[in-house]
N, C-alpha and C positions, 0 to 999 in steps of 0.2 A: 431347413428340411430335416437335417439329422437331429436338431434339437427337438423338433416336434415329434419325431419318431421315438426318441428316447423318453420324452414326456409321456406319450401315450402308453408305451410299454410299461413304464414304472407306475402307472395308475390303472393297470389292468388286473383282473382277478387272478390270472395265472402267476403274475409277478408276486402278488400278495401271498399266494400259496407257497411259492418257492422261498420267499423271504421268511415266512413263518416256519417252514421246515428247517431252513438254515439256522434260525435262531433257537428252535426247540430241541433239535437233535442232540447237540453237545450237552445241553442242560439235563435232558432226560437220561441220556446214557451215562453221564458222569455220576448222577445220583444212583442209578441202578448198579453201576460197576462198584462204587464205593460200598454200598450197603451189602451187596452179595459177596464181595471180597472179604468184608468184615465177618460175614456169616461163616465163610470158609475158615478164616483165621481162628475164630472162636471154636467152631465145631470140630475141625480136623487138626489144625496146627497146634492148638492148645492141648489136644488129646495125644499128640505125638505121632500120629499115623500108625501104620503096622509096626508091631513091636519086634525089632530085630535082635533084641538082647537075649531072648529065650533059646536061641539056637546054640548048639555046640559047633565047633569049627568044621566038623564032618557033615553037618546038616546043610551047609551052604552049597547050592548047585553050581556047576561049572558055568561060567559066563564067557561068551566069545565076544570080544571087543572088536568091532569092525571099523576101520579107518580108511575111507576113500581119500585119495590124495592126487592132486595134479599140480605140478610146479609149486611145491611147498617147501623148497629148500630153506627159506628164511625161518620157518617155525617148526618143521616136522620133528627134528631131534629133541627139542625142548618139550614138545607135546607128548611124544611117545615115552620119553623118560618119565614124565609125570604120570602117565598111564601105568607104567610098569611099577611105580611106587605106590599104587593103590593098596590100601589095607583090606585085602579080601583073600580068603584062603585058596580059591581055585578059579583062575581065569587065564585066558590066552588073548593075545593081541594080533590081529591080522590086518596088515596094512596093504591096501590095493593101490599100487602105483599106476595110475591110469594114463599111461603114455606121456609121462613128464619129459620135458626137454631141458630141464635144468639139473641141479645137483641133488635132487630129492633122494635118489638111491644112495649116493655117496654119503649124504648126511645120516642115513640110517645105518650105515655099515658098522660103526663102532658099537651099536646097540645089539647087533645080531648075536652076540655071545650069550644073550639071555634066551634060554630055550622056550620061553613063553611067547617070543616074538616070531612071527612069520611074515614074510614079505612076498606079495604076488606082483610080478612085473608084467604089465600089459604094454605092448609096443604101440598100440593105437588108442587115442583118446576117444572113448565111447560115452562119456558122461558119468555123472555121479551115480545115477540110478543103476546103470549097467555095472558099474564097479561094485556096488552093493549086491546086486544079483549074482555076480560072479563069485562073491565071497560066501554066499549062502551054503552051497554044497560043501565048502571047506570047513565050515564052523562045526565044532564038536559040541557046543553048548546049545541047549534049548532056548536059553535067554540070550538074545543078541543085543549088545550095548553099542549103538551107533554113535560115534564121536567124529566131529570134524577134525581135520589135520591140524588146526590151530587150537584145539580144545585141551585145556589142562584141568583134569578133574580133581576135585577135593579128594584126599585119601579115603574118606569114609563114604564116598558117593554110592558105590555099589551096595553097601550095607543098608542104605536107606531105600534104594530102588527095588532090590530083589524081593523083599518080603511082600510087596504088592502082588507078585505073581503067584502067591499061595492061593489066590482066588482064581479058579479056572476061567472065569469070564474076562479077566484082565489080559489084554493083548498088547498094550503099550503103556509106558510110563515115561513122561517127559520130565527132565530136571529143570534146574533153575540157572540159566546162563547169566554170567556176570561179566562185565567189561574189564579186561586186564589192562589195556593200553589207554589210560585216561590222560594222555599228555597234552591234548589241545582242546579247544572250545567244542569242536564238533564231537569228539569222543566223549566229553563229559555230558553233553546233551543226550547222547545215546545211552550213557550209564543211567541217567535219570529215566529215560524212556523205558529201559528194560525193567526197572522197578515199578514205575508208575503207570505204564501202559500194558506192556506184555505180561509181566508177572501178575499184575492186578487183574487183567482181563482173564487170564487162565484160572485164577481163583474163582472169579465170577462164573465163568463157563462151567466149571466143575459143579457149582451149585445148580446150574441149569440142567446138568446131566450129560452134556456133550461139549467138546471143545473144537475150535476151528482147526488147530494143528498142534502136533508135537514139534518141538524144536529139533531141526535136523542136526544141530550142533551137539545135542545131548538127549538121546531118546533110546530107551530100551524097548525091545519088541519080543514077542513070543514067536519063535521060529515057525512053529506049526501054523500059527495064525497068518503069518506073512505068506506062506505057501498057499494057505486056504484062499486068500484073496488075489492070488496070481503074482505075488512078488511086487517089487518096486516098478513103477511105470516109467520106462526110459524116455517116453515122448512128452513128459510133463516137466516144465521148468522148475517146479517145486515138488520134488518127490515126497517130501515130508507131509505137506498138506494133502496131497493125493492119497497117500497111504492112510492117513488119519481118517479120511472120509470113507475109504473102502472098508476099513475095519469097523467103523461105527455103523455103516449101512448093513453089515453082517451081524450087528448087535453085540459086538465085542465092547468091553469097557476100556476106555482110555483115560488115564489119570495124570495128575500133576503132583510132583513131589518137590516142594520148595526147599527141603533140606539137602537135596542132591545138587550141590553147587558144582559148577563147571566154569572155569575162566576161559574167555575167548578174546580174539583180536577183532576189533571193529575197524571199518574204513576210516582213515584220517583225512580224506579229501572229499569235497563235495562231489567230485566226479565219481569216485569209487562208491560213495553212498548212493548216488543216483543210479548207478548200474545195479547195485544190490537191491535197492527198493523197487526198481522197475521190474526186476526179475520176480520179486515177491508179489508185486501187484499183478503182473502177468499171470503168474501161477495161480493166484487166488481167483482171478477172473475165469481162467479156463477150468478150474475145479468146480466153480459155481455153475458154469455152463454145462459141464459134463454130468454133474450130479443134481441138476435142477429137478429131476424126477422125484426127489425126496419130498417135494412140496405137494405132490399128488398121491403120496403113498402113506396110508395111515400107520403102517408098521414103522415108518421112519419119522414119526411125529416129534420124537425127542431131538431130531436135528433141525426142526423148524426154527427154533429161536436163533441158533447160530447162523443158519442160512439167511434169515430175514435181517439179522443185525449186520452181517457181512455185506449184504446187498444194499442196505441203507447207508452203510459207511461209504460205499462207492458212489451212491447217489448224492450224498452230502459233499463229497469232493468235487463232483461235477457242478453242484450249486455254488460251491466256494469259488471255483475258477470262473464260472459264468458271472457271478455277482461282482467279484472284484474287478474283472475286466470291464463290466458295464459301468461300474462306479468310476473307474479310472477314465473311461471315455466321457462320461458325464462331466466330470471335473474339467477335462480338457476343453470341452466346448462351452464351459461356463454355466452349466446347469447343475444346481445342487441335487445330488442323487437322493432318492427315497430309500431310507433304511440305513444310510451310512452318514456318519458325522465325525469330523476330526476331534470333536469334544466327546469324551466318554459319556454314554447314556446308560439307562437302566439295564437293558438286555445285554449290552456289550460288557458291562461290569459284572453282570451275573455270570455270563459265560466265562470270563477271565477268572472270577473268584472260584467257581466250581472246578475249573481246570487246575488251578493252583492247589485247591483242596484235594483233588484227586492225586496230583503229583506228590503232595505232602503225605497223604495216606499211604501211597505205595512205598515211598522212601522209609516211612516209619515202620511199616510191616517188614520190609526186607532188611532193615538195619540189623536185625538179629543174625542175618546170614552174611551180610556185607557191611562190616563196621565202618568202612570209609565212605559209604554212599551219601551219608548226611552232609558231608562237606561240599557236595555238588548241588545241594538244594537251591542255592541262589541262582544257578543256571536255569532253574525252572521257569523264571519269568520270561525267558526267551522262547520257551517252547510254543506257546500259542501264537506268538508273533512271527517266528522264523520257521519252526519245524512244521507247523500245520500247513503253511503255504507250500513248502517243499514236498511233503507227502501227498498233498492234494494234486500237485502237478504230475507226480509219478503215477498216481492212480488214473488220472485223466489220459495220460500218455499211453497207458496200458489198456484203456477202455476197448479198443478194437478187438482185443483178444477175447472179450466177453461174447463176441459174435462170430468167432473163428474157431473151427475145430482144431484140436491139437495136431501138431505135426506128426507125420508117420515115422520119420526118422528120429533117432535118439538125440536128445538135447545135450550138446557138449558144454563143457565148462572151462573157464580160465580165470583163476583167482589172482588177486594182486595183494599178497600178504606183506606184512612188515614184521620184523623180529623184535621191534622195540617193545620194551616192557614198561616204558614210562607211563 
């Protein structure tokens, strides 16, 4: 009975459509991302971006660095010290301790001698977005540099980001996050991912004209533009994605600056990575739900490509989990599945080859900013086999949030950092 049902399902036209989309999507997107990222590389990166060298030291505007923190004792002192060492003539650092229950405040105490550092202590954890909103009226700069509590910026980072704001249309500029703690297999996979997926995709999206999100770990925003769109949204699990869409719906320009390097700490356990990626997937789903009106608004047409691509990526993850589960069941009952073979075939090898080519392209482009990234390229062979399945599962797990309105209360947070630099 079950064999007959499986046979009929795998010989139906809906199955053929699902199988065709499952095979075509990674091939088409890989080609598109590679080509458009190379266009960005040639057109903008070779040109050097906005010229920061023509300014005198007095011409650089004051920048307020905002650092929301909750239970960051393991990393906060090292990160803030790196921020204070930035080579920029005029900036302040405001750390918002969002109800920490560990030694975060004590870890900051030795650094308080620097007049550029201010610490705001909140007794109640109200979430990252609320911590950022609380810092807005305290900031003296029009340009706000948001950094996570584990972020260690390159000394030249602000000198690359700030010139973008010479254009009055620019409301946000995201930097290039790099993985600091590459001590195990999982961290090295993420190091390859940030070059070959995240950085490559941002380059591609800039060519399209809009991007899905600035990186919350390293993103500068124009203070007046943030107030114009109502500040950060406390009820959204990914305040960075939400702010990006609010700004772009108001026709502000959001940019990517690959020279603005910032080192960060990534999860070293599968459990920690699951929690992080589940939050990201949940946040993207709720942003797509909230801002679906862009698809019926002609003035928002430049957001159509990123909305469609994000939606298709979710659909592909659903197809991935469905087909793999179906094929596993077919093998279990002794029925050879349609579209799956233990022996590599043409479309399977095409997908794998393009995936590896995409990973190689991303690593080669970002090697100029992260000299050590190339040594992790051999880990790329595990990406389509291990990482795809993992990310597809987190996306499917977050799928209910695509049909659920955001919560009314603030989304609180609880990070699990490590101070390891390995």
